[in-house]
C-alpha positions in Angstrom: -107.9 64.2 147.8 -107.6 62.7 150.8 -105.4 64.2 153.3 -101.8 63.6 152.7 -98.3 63.8 153.9 -97.6 67.7 151.7 -100.2 69.2 152.6 -100.0 68.2 156.0 -96.5 69.6 156.4 -97.0 72.7 154.5 -99.4 73.6 156.7 -97.8 73.0 159.5 -94.3 74.5 158.1 -95.6 78.0 156.3 -95.2 80.9 157.7 -98.1 83.3 158.5 -99.6 86.9 158.2 -102.4 88.8 158.6 -104.3 88.0 155.0 -103.9 84.2 153.7 -104.3 82.8 150.4 -104.3 79.2 149.7 -104.0 78.6 145.8 -105.6 75.2 144.8 -107.4 75.1 148.6 -108.5 71.7 147.4 -110.4 70.1 150.5 -109.2 73.2 152.5 -107.3 71.0 154.5 -103.9 73.6 154.5 -106.4 76.9 154.9 -107.9 75.2 157.7 -104.3 74.6 159.3 -103.6 78.1 158.5 -106.8 79.3 160.0 -106.0 77.5 163.4 -102.3 78.3 163.5 -103.3 82.2 163.0 -106.5 83.0 164.4 -106.8 86.6 164.2 -105.9 85.9 160.2 -108.0 86.3 157.0 -108.0 83.2 155.7 -108.9 82.7 151.8 -108.6 79.3 149.6 -109.2 79.8 145.7 -109.5 76.5 143.0 -110.8 76.9 139.7 -113.0 73.1 141.1 -116.3 73.0 142.0 -116.7 70.3 143.4 -113.4 71.0 145.4 -114.5 74.3 146.5 -118.1 72.7 147.7 -115.7 70.1 149.8 -113.6 73.2 151.2 -116.9 75.2 152.5 -118.2 72.2 154.1 -115.1 71.5 155.7 -115.0 75.2 157.0 -118.1 74.7 158.5 -117.8 71.7 160.2 -114.9 73.3 161.5 -114.1 75.9 164.3 -111.8 77.8 161.9 -112.9 80.8 159.6 -111.8 80.0 156.1 -113.6 81.6 153.1 -113.5 79.9 149.7 -113.8 81.3 146.4 -114.6 78.9 143.0 -111.8 81.1 140.4 -108.9 80.8 138.8 -105.9 82.7 140.8 -105.7 84.7 137.5 -109.0 86.5 138.4 -107.8 86.8 142.1 -107.1 90.6 143.4 -105.8 92.1 146.6 -103.1 91.7 148.3 -101.8 88.8 151.0 -98.4 88.8 152.9 -98.9 85.3 153.2 -99.2 82.8 150.4 -99.4 78.4 150.7 -100.2 76.4 147.8 -99.4 72.1 147.4 -99.4 72.8 143.6 -99.9 69.9 140.8 -96.7 67.9 141.1 -96.7 65.6 137.9 -95.4 67.6 134.7 -95.0 65.3 131.6 -96.8 61.6 132.7 -99.8 60.3 131.5 -102.9 62.3 133.1 -105.6 60.4 135.5 -108.8 59.6 134.1 -110.3 61.6 136.6 -110.9 64.7 136.0 -111.3 66.4 139.6 -108.0 64.2 139.9 -106.5 65.4 137.1 -106.9 68.9 137.9 -105.3 68.6 140.8 -102.2 66.4 140.6 -101.6 68.1 136.7 -99.6 71.0 136.4 -101.5 71.8 133.4 -104.1 73.4 134.7 -101.5 75.1 137.0 -98.0 75.3 135.7 -95.0 76.9 138.2 -95.0 79.7 136.0 -98.1 80.9 136.1 -98.1 80.1 139.9 -95.3 82.3 140.5 -96.3 84.9 138.3 -99.4 85.4 139.8 -98.1 85.1 143.7 -95.4 88.3 142.6 -98.8 89.9 142.0 -100.8 88.7 145.3 -98.5 89.7 147.9 -97.4 92.3 149.6 -93.9 93.9 149.2 -93.1 92.1 152.7 -95.1 88.6 152.2 -93.7 84.9 151.5 -94.8 82.1 149.3 -94.3 78.6 150.6 -94.5 75.5 148.5 -94.3 71.9 148.8 -92.8 70.4 145.7 -91.0 67.0 144.9 -87.7 66.9 144.4 -88.2 66.5 140.8 -89.8 69.8 140.5 -87.8 71.5 142.8 -85.2 73.1 139.8 -88.1 73.9 137.5 -90.0 76.2 140.5 -86.9 78.0 141.6 -86.0 78.7 138.1 -89.9 80.0 137.6 -89.5 81.5 141.0 -86.3 83.4 139.4 -88.0 84.6 136.2 -91.0 86.6 138.3 -88.5 88.6 140.4 -89.0 86.1 143.4 -86.4 85.3 145.8 -85.5 82.3 148.5 -85.4 82.4 152.0 -86.0 79.0 152.9 -85.4 75.4 151.5 -86.5 72.7 153.8 -85.4 68.6 152.1 -87.6 65.9 153.4 -86.2 62.9 154.0 -88.9 60.0 154.1 -86.4 58.1 156.4 -82.6 58.7 156.9 -81.8 56.1 154.3 -84.1 57.8 151.5 -83.0 60.5 149.2 -85.1 63.7 149.8 -88.6 62.9 148.2 -90.1 66.4 148.6 -88.6 70.1 149.3 -90.4 72.6 151.4 -89.8 75.9 149.5 -90.8 79.4 150.2 -90.0 82.9 148.3 -90.3 86.2 148.9 -90.2 89.9 147.0 -86.7 91.1 148.6 -83.4 88.7 148.7 -82.3 87.9 152.3 -78.7 87.4 153.5 -78.8 84.1 153.9 -81.1 81.1 153.0 -82.6 79.1 155.5 -81.1 75.8 154.6 -82.2 72.2 156.2 -82.7 68.9 155.4 -85.2 66.6 158.0 -86.9 63.2 158.5 -90.6 61.9 158.5 -89.8 58.7 159.6 -86.5 57.2 161.9 -88.4 53.7 161.8 -91.5 52.5 160.2 -94.4 53.8 161.5 -92.7 56.3 163.9 -92.3 60.1 163.2 -88.8 61.5 163.8 -89.2 64.1 166.8 -88.9 67.1 163.9 -92.2 65.7 162.6 -94.0 65.3 165.7 -93.1 68.6 166.8 -93.7 70.1 163.5 -97.3 68.7 163.1 -97.9 67.7 167.1 -101.3 70.3 166.9 -102.8 68.1 164.4 -103.4 64.7 165.4 -105.6 63.5 168.1 
């Protein structure tokens, strides 16, 4: 899977911590971005796909950042993390891609929202935070599954591609304890074709040459 907008957004937006876990790390993009932003953190990426883990390890070795990559199902993970990030599969009821790797990366049959929330709750510290990016059509389901597992939304960013288009994706963050005021925002990626907005530029400026 190539570097995409979703992974870049999440890696630049998520709050960090001392122990960071990237669930479904893929190429390791988000894990590497978190390691760049939080150089003192212990960053771990986990993925069920062996080839993805191999590529993530190669990318980590070619970078100046320290990231450990584990080939495992998140259900097999243990430990405590004060930051969990995930760009989960986003096609819930559509035809699967004939390429098995792409299908694993893109479809919720491998990492369903319920399973993600269940194990995020188990692995999060008491004050830890789970940060995700989901398509607009998956937002309600993700919030429902979070609520069922005892997680409360603390940040909710609606992301528009351009000012005239409806939000296509949402950046969401959850914790184990309810907050008095959820942080809501509506942001735009491009003010015009190929012209990044001030918000998007400021968020991602450390990751572009």
